[in-house]
TIBA-682260 format. One record per residue (C-alpha): x, y, z. Coordinates in steps of 0.5 Angstrom, whole numbers, plus 500, padded with zeros to 3 digits. Layout:
<nodes>
XYZ...
</nodes>
This chain:
<nodes>
663356307665363305659366308661362314668365315666372313661371319667369323671375322675372317676373309672369305678365302678361309671358308674355301680352305675350310670346305677343302679340309672338310670334304676333299681331305676329310679332316675330322678335327680343326687341329688338322687344318694347319693352313688356318690360323691357330686363333681361328682354329681355336675359335672354331673348336670352341664354337662349332662341331664337326659332326661325324657318324658312328659305325654301329656294325658292318657286314661284308658279302661273301658272294660279291664283296659288297659292304653294308654299314649301319651308322648312328647319327648324333641323336642316336638314330640309325641309317644304312649305306651300302658299298657296291664293288665294280662288276657287281651291280648288274648281271649279264654281258648287256651291262658291260658298258654301264658306268656303275658296273665299272666303278666303286658305288656307294648307296646312301640314305636320305631319311631315317625311315620312310613315309611312303609305305611301298608294299615291297620295302622294309624301310617303309614298315618302320615309319618315318622319323626325320629327314637327314641333313646335307651333312648327314648324307655327305657324312655317309660318304666321308665315313665309308671313304675313310674306313674303306681307303678307296676312292668312291666314284659313283653315288646312288641316292637309293638307300633309306627314304624318299630323296625328293621329299628331302629335296634341299638337303639332297641337292645340297649334298650332291653339290658338295659331292661334285664340288668338293669330293670329285664325283661328277654329276653324271655319276650321281643317281637320285631315285624317287618313288614318283614325285612328279612335281620335284622331277620337273623341278630338277629339270627346271634347275638344269640338274645333271644327275641321273633320275631313277624312277621306281616304277614297278608298273605302268598301269595305275591300278597295279601301281596303286597297290604296290605304291600308294604314292600313285594315288597322288601322281598317276602314271601319266603325270610321271611320264609327263614329268620325265619328258619335261626333265629330259627336255630340260636336261637331255639326261636319259632316265632309268626305270626301276622294276621288280617283277612280282608273281601274278601282279605286274608280270603279265603280257598286258603289263609289259605292253604298258611298260613298253609304251611308257618307256618309249615316251622318253629316252630311258633304260629299264633296271630289273631289280630282284625282290628281296623278301621282307618276310622278317618284318612280318607283313600282312595283307597285300604285302604278305602275298608278294612273291618273285615272278617266275617270268622274269627272264621271259619278260626281260627277253620280251622287253629286249625284243621291243628294242628297249635297253634292259639291265638286270641288277644282281642280288647284291649283298643278299647274304648281308641284308643289303636291301633298304632297311633290312640291316636296321630292322634286323638289329633293333630298328631306327634308334640306339635302343631299338625304340620306334618313335
</nodes>
């Protein structure tokens, strides 16, 4: 922003003022920026645009108070974000000390659609359309903060898309959130389906975000069925990358896991998960399966069912002295899983077309 102001013939400190107006104060019009000169404000209004998302719809969960927002971007594309109230992210007394359980958390999207086609994910069935800009990522937080009227304390990059495939925009957005919006790096979580090279890059850059690996199996053959990305980065490569990240950042990592009946819930699978978890200080988040039946899946994806062994496997993992949290079915009554609301309201564009 300082460089932008200088390019406009203004002193660099004007850029810092502009940054504060946009992100800390959430201004939506240059006319609001009263400590900028009138002539500068007019030039900004004539030559630049403060892009804003437009709310298409929102739904409030009667169960837990979570709110899902469907937002339209400047080109008509649609994305989702979910506001998660305190004490609703996890269930059970084991989670009482978890930061996310005490805070107001926003789950944001990083792409329109997703290219990874994980077997259990609604967003993947829509294909990939484009990356979001840093502004469009931050815009989700600005919009929800404004309409909700409450201070959002935590952000999780777990919405539509693979964050590490949009690395520059995601890290820029996180920097804006920490520097201009009062969200500490330790309260930002970046989820990934498993881009080992970019996990290493986060470590090399000494990023202090929380890393959440969408694992779902520590057995290559099983994970390849669930997540085709495992053909590119194996379980062993992911473990090595997480070790590298931890050595560089000293940040404990999170392993995300959905139990599927007869797929990844056997004792052999649990032994592999235990061994993987002991490679690096970590905690395991068990996530309930939100059905994607509304997308009419075929093949392997159509066979996926929630595992009846969830509670037994959680007990087994805890007996192995691993930290295990069980996520609540947050917003299940409002289609809060990734991509569900967009898919059920006509897809990725304003007219429902899939390009």
